[in-house]
Residue, then its C-alpha position, 0 to 999 in steps of 0.5 A: m207275311k203281309g202283302t204279296v207281289i203278283y208276277e205275270v209275263k206280258d209280251g216278254v215283259a215281267l209285270l210285278t204288281v205290288d198288292n198290299p192294300p190299301v196303299n201297298p207299303l213295303s211289308d215283309g211279304v212285299r219285300t220277299g215277293l219283289h226279291d223272288s220275282l226279280i230272280k224269277a224274271e232274270e232266270d227266264d230267258s223269254v223275259v226282256g225287261v221288268v215293269l214294277t207297279g202297284n195295285g189300286r191307287a198307290f204305287i208303294a206308299g212307303a215302308d211299313i211303319s209298324e215294323f220300325g224299331g222291331n225285328v224285321e223278318g224276311v228279306s231286308l229292304n236293302e237286299v231288295f234294292q240291291k237286287l232291283e238296282h243291279c237287275s240284269k234286265p232293264v226295269v221301269a217303275a210304272i208309278n200308278g199313284i202315290a210313291l212316298g218314302g220307301g216307294l219313291e226310293t224303290a222307284l229310284c233303284c229302277n233304271y227308268r220311271i214313268a208316272d201316271k199324270n195324277a201320281f205324286v212322289g215324296l220323301p216325307e220321313v222327316n214327319l216321323g222323326l226319320l230320314p229316307g233310309g233306303g238310299g233316298t238321301q243319296r239318289l234323289p240329289r243325283l236326279a233333282g240336284p242337292s238343293e231341290a232334294l233337300k227342300m223335298m226331304l226337309t219339308g216332306t212335300h208331295v210333288p205332283a207328276k208334272k213337277a217331278l218330271d220338270m225336276g228330273i225325278i221321273d222320265g215321263i208321264s202317261e195316261d196308261v202307265v202300265a201299258e206304256s211302260i211295257e212298250f217302253v222297256k221293250e224298246k229300251a231292251n232292244s236298243s241298248e245294253n246299258h241302262p242308267k243307274v241313278r247311283d252313277l249320276n254324279s255331275k250334280m254332286i260334283e257341281a255342288r262340291g265346295d259350295d256351302k250355300v246349298l247346305l247353309e240354306a238347308q240349315a236355315m230352312a230346318s231351323k225355321g220350319r223344323k225347330g228343335q227336331f233331330a232328323p233334319g240335321q241328319i238329312i243335311k249330313c246325308v246330302e253333304a256326304a252325297i256331295n263330297i264322297d265319291d264312293f256311292d256305297e260309302g255314302l249309303k253307309k253314312e246314310g245308314e249310320y245317320f238313319l240308325e241314330c234317328l231310329m234310336h232317338p226318342q223323337r222318332e217314337a214321339m212323332i210316330h205316336i202322333f202319326f198313329g194317334e191322329r188316325a186313332a182319334s178318328k175312331i169313336s169307341d162306341v160308334p159302330k164302324d158301319t154307322k151311316v154317314m150323311d152326304i154333305k153337299k152344302a154348308g152354311i155359316i152363321g157369322s162372317g168374322t174371323m172364325g166364320g170366314g176361316i171356316a167358310m174357306c175350309f169348306a170351299n177349299a174342300g170343294i163344298p159350296v158354302h153360304i155365309i149369313d150375317q145380320d149386318e151388311e157391312n160386316l158381311k161385305r168386310g168378311v167376304s172381302v177378307i176371304e177374297k184377299n186371302y185367296d188373292f194372297m195365295v195367288n200372289k204366292g203361287r199357291l193357287s192359279s187365278e182360275q183355281k182362285d175363281a173356282v174356289f171363291g165361286l163356291v162362297s155365297s152370302s146374304l142376310d137371310y136365314k132362309d138362304v141356308a134352308d137347303c144346307d146339309i150342315v150349318i155352323e154357328a160362329v158368333y162370339e161366346n154368348l150363350e143367350l145369343k147362341h140360343e137365339i140363333f139355334k132357334l132360328l136355324d131349327e125353324h129355317v134349316k131343313d129337317g135332317a140337317i146338322l146344326a153345329s156350334n163353333t163354341s170354345g167352351l159353352d154347353i152344347d147340351s144347353i144349345a141343343s135344348v132349344t131345338k127340336r133336333p138335339e140328336l143333330v146338334v154337335g160342337t165343332h170347335f175350329f181353331s183360329p185361323a180356321n183355314i190354317m189350323r189343323l185341329l177340330e174339337v168335335v164336342r159330343g152332346e148328351q143326345t148327339s147321334d152316332e150318325t151325326l158324330a160319324t158324319i162330322m168326323a168324315v167332314g173333318k177328314k174331308l176338310k183335312k183336319a185332325a178331328v178329336v172327340s170331346l165330351n161336353a164338359p167345361g173347356f172341353i179338352g184343350n181350353r180346360m188344360l190351357f187354364g192350368y197352364t196359363a194360371q201357373a205361368n201367371m203364378l210364376l210371374l207373381e212369384g218373381a219370374l218375368p214374362h220374357q224369361i217364362d216365354q223363353a224357357l217354354e219356347s226352348f222346351g219347344l212350344n211355338m209361343g210362350p204363354f205371355r206372348m200368347m196372352d198378348l195375342v189373344g187379348l188380356d181384356l177378355g177375362w178382365r171385361a167378363r169379370k168386371l161385368g159380373g162384378k167378380e174379384s180377380p182370381l190370384h193368378a189374374k191379378i197382374g193381367d187385370e192390373l195391366c188392363e186397368q192401365d189400358r195395356y190389353g196386348q197387341k190390340s192396344g200396342a202394349g200388354y206384357y210386352n210393347y209392340s211397334e205399330g204394324s208389328r207383332a214382334p214383342n219388345p221388352a216392357p221394363e215399365n211393367e216391373v213396378t206393377y209386378e212388384k206392387i201386385s206381388t207385395e200386395n198379395g204376400f209374395t216376396r219375389r225370388d229368382i226362379s230357374d228355367e227348369e222350374i218354369v218348364d216343370r210347373c207349366i208342363l206338369a199342370l198340363i199333364n195332371e189336368g190331362a190325366d183327369i180329363l182322361s180318367e173322366g172320359v172327356a177324352q177317349r184316349a191319351a193320344d187324343i189329348d196329345v193330338v189336341y195339344i200339338n195341332g191346336y196349342g203349339f206343343p212340340i210334335w217331337r215331344g209327342g204331346p203332354m201325355h206322351h211326354a209324361n210317359a217318356m219322363g216316367l210316371d214315377t218322376v211325374i208324381e215326384k215332381l208334382e208332389k215337390y211343387r205342391e209342397i213348394t207352392g201349396n197349390d192343389v193344381y199339383k195334387p197328383s191325379e188319381m189315375l197317375v198315382k194308380l198307373a205309377q204304382e202299377g208301372g203302367r203308362l197313360g193310354e186308353a181312357p175308360q168308356k164314358d159313364d153317366r157324365k152329366e152327374k160326374l162332370g156337371f157344367e159350371m159355365s159362368s164363362v170360360a173367359n172368367n178363368f183366364 
């Protein structure tokens, strides 16, 4: 069995310490240990009370996710909670650290809760497509009130000890939580025979009864923040039961029924896949675990624009001093001013105090001189996509930045090996592709050059973790992982437009599928003119899929920046409005290129765009550009707005069944004649074997296999 509970008696109090490192989940050994220890404490006449705590930095971090959906062995969690809640002696939860999910539910079954000042609590099951299934939906509303409990459960927020005390979730905060809990339970044992049970606290439930406002607000919150997800609605039903059902055990029964529905729902498997996928992505298959990691004490950023400023905020937010360099003083002032405004916005929203803002913003410095990043441990170049300019910058960095420092490029698709070749330290050069806005978006594509050292890679992955990024390693190949897949997706959206669908129909179909933003809204946001200008500059003809977009650019319709693109935009607004005047252009370009426009179903729109992602993803996997299928899913969910509840494009392919994927690819290849739908060899092989998309092969001699044809990624869009 995994984990144990250490039992000892201190001054007449049974101290139960959960020991299941590193975060003390409720594995089978812990559950059995708790159950047996409570019986032991009850049978010992010398014991007057019980204190439950955790070993190390956690109280109990939650259930053991690896047991979900499988056969649970040993004592069940409900049996443990029953024994805990009805213990004949008073029980105090001494919350020494994190108490999440089943950990907080355990504490809610105790008579009293005292927390360390640095502890925090929460019920984040919604992030895994689940609801709190150990009574959390019934007990938390009784302490915090249904409105606050719903906010906690629907957002998955971690609540610090002080706020938890204000909300009534805990009874006190302590500097020495175990010692004070022992004294506290002794006092309670001597002063009273009746000890409160959360299950009996009904006043807040009765107060909310008949008031639909709480539930309506929760539904609005779920619709906005958890679009398309199943579990939030189940959580709301559970709290509705807590409010309206007098019998607590009947409410628990309802919770159990709704939990089972979540457990059996495909979204649960998808979201747990991503949970484990993000953790697996940080492990690089051929980099030894004991590889030395450099200590990053100071960072430098080259470029003070949107990307440079956002990346600087990432480091400052992590407590790492950062120095920004720009060649233009006005640009630099503007960039630093934007950073300060972002922090001021956070202060105004109550996310930071003025003192915290001053401390964090105080970590940001700036100048015009490369000598001022000489002492940095890492310098990240974040200028626009021009290989010659990046060569020039890296030569300067190699000259000025101390030996042993990492030099990184924020390129979204340029050749890292080419950039590394102009330095005397290619082993210390790496791609760090942040996504915009960098201080908000979680994805970090880490691009591994031919000579990038294990130490450099291990350090960048550690930095990514410190910056709270979902970091994924890609080989140095055109478009890396995300943008290479995006090309096929947007190209098919544009082909659907040529064939007869309209932008709003395509966007609505894909947003209904679950994407945050449809492709035409996205292209308007990024700017239609990027690829168009690159093609004009290079004297290149528009590829078929780009002909309509390029024609719109000829009409000065560049997207949001010009107030018109595939949609029209009101001044000061990003909301897309219909642009019926464009339909003449669509008809003209379609006819000129031999297309008779036709009605296209939403099903075909979704199939063609998502299959393009899946097929390209399989090629990326087979070539070893990505280490594993889940890495691709992590990229698409955290960087491109793919719905987390579908688990990413590769998990979605597995869920569809690879036979079905092959069948659909061949169908659309026949309809369109487009080789983008020629099934990947990996997909065909796996389908024949009855397999699933999983681990990629080890990297091979990728220079010969992949090449690096980078006239410009922008040319393709």
